[in-house]
SEPA-754574 format. One record per residue (C-alpha): x, y, z. Coordinates in pm, whole numbers, plus 50000, padded with zeros to 5 digits. Layout:
BEGIN
XYZ
...
***
This chain:
BEGIN
500005000050000
501265034949909
501295061050187
501965098250137
504565112550376
502995147350361
499595132350441
501105114650745
502705147350854
499315164750841
497835137751064
500685134351317
502925165451281
505815140851268
509325154751284
510915122951151
512425122850804
510945098150549
513855073750588
513495075250967
509755068750935
510605038650719
512945024250980
510695030551279
507555016251118
509444985850993
510604979051349
507004977251475
505854952951206
504854975450913
507654967550672
508294995550422
509834981850105
510805015249950
510625052949986
510205071849657
510335109249607
507445123749405
507555161349356
507525177749698
506315145849864
507615110949943
505685078649894
506175049650136
505445014850003
504074997750315
503724959950333
500674955950557
500204921450721
497034903250622
495614905350977
496134942951004
493344956650789
493244987451014
496604998550867
495274999650510
494715036850557
496675068350636
494955071850974
495855035851064
499535040750979
499485074951149
498205058251467
501255035451472
503585064751405
501985085251683
502635057351933
506285056851826
506665094551873
504315095952172
502145121651993
498485124051889
496655117651561
494745148151434
491385133651336
490005147951009
487205172951071
483795161950939
480975186650978
478105188850731
476845224850733
473995222650480
471305197550570
467615194450495
464995167050527
465355130650624
467005103850411
463975081650455
461905107950268
463815100249948
465065064349972
464585030750144
467185004550246
466574967950325
469024939950419
467694905650325
470924886450407
472324901250730
474784872250766
476734886350471
476014923050544
475704930550916
475504968250858
474524991250571
474125029150587
472975053350317
472825091250305
471765114650023
473295146949892
471005166249655
471895192749405
475575183149352
477525195749053
479745169448892
483025184948785
486805179148798
488285177949148
490285206849294
494095206049257
494815195549617
492545165049584
493935155349245
497485158549377
496755137749687
495335109449479
497955110549204
500745109049463
499525075049581
498865062449228
495115069249198
493595082548873
491225112348919
487705107248778
485335134148901
484835152649227
482335128149384
484215096349285
487525112049388
486135121049731
485045084849795
488555072949696
490155099649915
488165089050223
488955052650149
492695059750163
492315083250457
490125061950688
490255027250528
486465025350478
485385018050117
482455039550000
480335039949687
478265067549529
475055058749341
473145081549107
469865082549300
467855089148983
469055056048835
467905034849129
464485019549059
461995032149319
464945048649498
465425016149688
468504997149806
468124959849867
471114940249999
470624903949898
472204873249747
472264872249370
469494854049187
470354822848990
471684832848648
471714870048735
474284892048559
475644927248606
477764950548396
480434964248629
482234997748607
485074982348405
482594975148124
482554937148167
479434916048191
479664894948507
477714863148573
476794859548940
476064828749150
473514826249433
476194828649707
477414862749590
476094893349770
474804922049555
473424956949609
470184959149416
467414983849356
463794974149313
464494958148974
468114946048933
471564943349083
473424976649069
476704966949242
478704936849354
478834941449730
482294950849854
483924946449513
482774970149238
479794991449141
477584986748837
477675007148520
473905013648525
474035034048847
477395051648816
477875088948859
477735108948533
477895145648435
474095147548453
473935134448811
472415158549063
471415136249355
473795109649496
473325082649755
476505075549953
476875039250061
478935029650364
478734993650486
480374964250655
480404931850453
481444896950561
485174893450474
484914857050362
482014864950129
483854894149967
487004873249921
485074844849758
483204868349524
486324887549421
488224855349353
485444839449147
484914871148939
488644877548899
488244912549046
490714926549297
489884962349387
490894987149654
487514980949818
487684942849813
491284943749942
490034961250257
486744943250303
488544909550279
490744919250574
487954934350779
487044971250805
485824989051118
482104980751169
481775010051410
483465034151168
480795031450897
478965063950986
482155083151060
483535076550710
480175084550553
479985117450746
483485126450626
482575118650264
479285138050272
481035167850431
483655169150153
480995165349880
478995194550019
482205215050040
483605206649694
480645196549477
477975217249647
474555203649731
472505198450043
472785166950253
469995149850436
469985154750810
470625118350896
471555084750747
469485053350712
471565029650922
470374993650902
472254975251174
470324943251264
473024927551484
475304951751660
479014945551691
480024932352033
483204947752162
485704923052308
487414925952645
490984913952692
492994912853013
496714918453059
498914908453350
501924931753318
504364905953457
503424882653170
505094906252923
508514898253065
507794861153115
506814856752749
509144881052573
511994887952815
511254925352789
510944944353114
508194970053055
506874993153324
503144990753395
502605027253298
504415022452965
502274992452878
499095012352950
500385042052745
501125020352441
497785002752448
495795034752505
497555051452212
496655021751991
492975025852082
492655000352364
490525016252635
491435007952994
488254996753169
489484982953499
492814983053677
493464957553946
496624947754130
497254917353912
495504924253581
494464952753353
491224950253157
491054966852812
488214972052565
489464961052223
488794987551955
486364977251682
489004980751408
491364954951567
489934921651452
493264904751525
493214910151903
491284887152135
493484872952413
496194883552655
499024872252426
497754896252157
498054925452399
501544913952496
502524914252129
501304950052092
503354961152394
506414941452283
506544954351926
506334990852036
508864984752312
511184969852051
511604934151933
515284942351879
515644946052257
514734909752319
517874891852436
518974856452363
518644833552665
517484798852756
514294797752963
514944790153331
514034755253448
514764734653755
514174700353603
514624702953227
517504713653009
520264690953140
521574657653017
521294628153250
524754620153386
524754587253188
523784603052855
527354610052743
528384573752793
525254560552618
525984583352325
529534569252309
528114533752300
525724543152019
528564557551813
530714526751868
527914503551755
527104525551454
530774523851355
530444485851360
527594487551108
524654485151349
521494505951310
519514517751611
515964505051648
513124519351858
510284495251933
507054495852132
507304490652507
504394465852504
504644428952413
502674396852440
503354377352763
505984350452699
508574330252891
510644320652587
513484344552671
516134343852943
515934377553115
518794398453249
520084386653587
518084412853779
514814398953636
515754361953599
513784348653896
510584368053825
508604344453598
505494351453393
503384362153691
505734391153754
505174407153413
503834442853442
500374438053288
498244466653151
494654469453267
493564485752940
496114476652670
496434499952370
497124471352126
495324438252150
497874410752214
500394434952363
499184436352720
502514435252907
505284460252952
508404444452806
510874427153044
513294422752752
514084441452429
514534409852221
510894404652102
510844439351945
514184434051772
513104400051639
509974416051493
512184442251326
514434415251178
511414396251045
510074428250889
513394434750715
513744398850592
510204399750453
511214430150249
514304414150103
516914427850344
519134397850424
521934415950610
520434430550929
522384444251227
520334462951489
520714475151844
518294490952088
518744509852412
515534511652613
513774505752940
512504471853050
509994465153329
509034439953594
506474439753875
507894453654196
507734427354470
506564453754718
503474461954514
504654496254406
505164509654055
506934485253818
510694482853851
512544498053556
516024491653423
517784501453103
518944473852872
521134471752564
520244445152307
521964435951981
520854413451697
522694403551378
522014380051088
522994374850725
526324382850564
529064403550721
529764433350494
533344444850531
534504480550479
534734491850115
532854460849998
529484461349828
528624425249911
529064403150210
532204381850194
531194357450469
528354349650708
527914368851031
528964347851329
529014348151708
532274367651719
530894396851513
528244402551778
530734396852060
533154421851907
530434448251870
529424444052234
533034446552349
533484478052139
530464493952309
531824484552653
535214499152564
533544531352443
532034537052787
535354529852962
534434496553119
536854468953217
536954439552970
533804418352959
534134381153027
532224353152852
531484317852978
529464288952836
525914285852970
522554270652882
519794295952810
516284287752690
516284312952405
519834304552285
521154274652090
522984248852301
526754250952261
526514286152114
525474305152424
527484324452679
526884345152987
528404379952998
530074390853319
531594423553436
533854423053741
532724386753793
529054397453809
526674383853539
525074412153338
523524394353036
523754367352772
524854362952410
524564335452149
522724321051851
518914321651863
517364288251956
515894267651672
512434266951832
512194304951835
513764308151487
511114284651347
508344304751514
509594336651348
510224317351019
513914326151007
515834305850749
519254319150851
521094319651181
520304349251405
522644360251684
521334380151982
522774396252293
521224415152583
522944431752879
521794451553180
522854486653079
521914500653420
524484477253576
527134486153318
526684523553369
526844519253746
530294502953718
533314524253787
534894537753472
538384526353387
540984553753390
542074565553047
545874564353061
548324579552819
551444561252718
553984572652456
554404553852132
557124526852163
560574537452039
561744502051958
560154474751745
558544444051892
559094407151822
556074385451744
555934347851788
553004324851704
552644294951937
550274265951866
549014246652166
547334212452164
544604214552427
541394196852527
538274208152341
536774220752667
539574246252719
538494281452616
540534310052477
539614330252785
541244303753006
544374303852790
544544341852805
544134340853181
546944315353209
549244336152985
548694368153184
549254348853505
552894342753407
555524369053480
557734370853172
560204398653107
559394421252807
555984404352752
553684429652579
550524409252515
548934379052349
545974374652118
544034346251962
544924337751601
542934306651517
542044270751596
542404238451399
540464205951430
540754176751193
543344153951037
546324147751262
544534160251574
542884136551825
539084138451842
539044153252193
541754178552114
542174210351910
545144231551807
544874267651926
547314293851800
548144324352009
550314353451898
552764365852164
554364400252145
557594410852324
559154445252344
561904461952546
561694498652635
565434505652598
566664484552307
565794462852011
565334426552118
567284398151961
566334361551936
***
């Protein structure tokens, strides 16, 4: 919208330069795209928000500027000096559809002389891009841009029976609008009609049959409030976007209808001559109800961070037209002005105070909180475990916390002795068949693996960190612990390889679990053969930390694999993460890189099949050997040349001296 700087100066006596006006208005939410010099005036291109229809006028923008400068808006004087007779003596107005037109007012000026407008009026309109037409039409356009209320002037002699009927269009009805186009109307469009036909499209454009001409002597000035949604629909369907429809769509001031009409009639009598009727026919079937909004001054700071004095908040709102009705110790009650359709609740008032205090003064700070905003002390270590597992090719899964009751799985040591009767059962389960809170993460992961296999994904490696539950023996809320579960199946895809080179085995899962434990600075985990009901015999192990059992690992039992219709071996592991995180972290020690090379020797040992690598490692580290730097498992051999109850196990020993290179 184009705003004249000189016009603003007449209304506010502003001392700000045009560029300063641009900056200050932009800061309060009326962005000004450009300032252009035109003769002895400047034009401000104001981008008015869609919910601020009150600023589609010079008075509306002047009101904002006056608040900024703490000044007053000089209201235009409107006094009709020549009046005679009643409007009802010459015309009649009827509203048939008050839902689309809550208010319609008409007033007559007789004996006008249609002529070109005076220079000051022509200049005012041309400055803001309006084409002069004649004195009466120019006055309606001038008042529109001054007060934001669209008006229309009818030639009274062209209205059949001097009647105005506000109604919906008849089916198939047409009208020739002022632009010379024949418009076809539908029954949901609102029209202004006389006793015989439609003479204007309500809120959009007048009709050619009733327009002002050089022979016009008596005019009827329309001022109304139309339903915004109806005007928008009509304008869109007809492809008409006018200055009037632009304002009606955004909502004009329903209580400003007579004020704008009075201003227009006054200017017509002054410029075009004529005598006005003493009053207006004001059809107002359902009066506008003014809203009341309350403001608690302390809420301004709590929502925006701006510290605004109570008196300043009242000053800003009063200057914007909000009338203070009641002032209590905790809250202020304001009557919302009729032109502010966008204000209804306390937060709206806070926004008004904040934008005139200055959004740029709002600092950057986190909201204060006593419980939220901090990581749990274990979160850093859990994040390290997640990263370690992701680096091993595992994806994190998140499953539902509800499962079907089952005793097929060996639970973590803390829940092992509970049994089915200790499952935390829901009284009103969300999903039928999932009536228990999970005591293990494995059922959810197995469902995820089955889903992936059914969609052609053969290589699946997943992990989940989540809470598991069991009934508290003391009858209180269920006991909760955090668990870490891993599952892997299919081929093992090595780095920089597109396809799997081998099948995933027990040691892939074991290595991933050990990597996660190392990432959270735990001592080495230990593994020992066990029998578990959900794991395959001979391929199951218990996991211990500091000689305390914390979980299990192994190949999924055939009975469970058949139930889930798995055709490939699936390896699973589950540990008590609460127990792991409660363990004391190992110290991270720094040691310099060795200066001298090491010597490596592979030693093959013939041992019984029952001897484990862990036992061999324990035996090796139990010996005190000078320059011994470590030992690791290389491989095992069973077959030709080896007795049936024996196997060959190869360990790699490393030796290094700190002060010299070793010799054989």
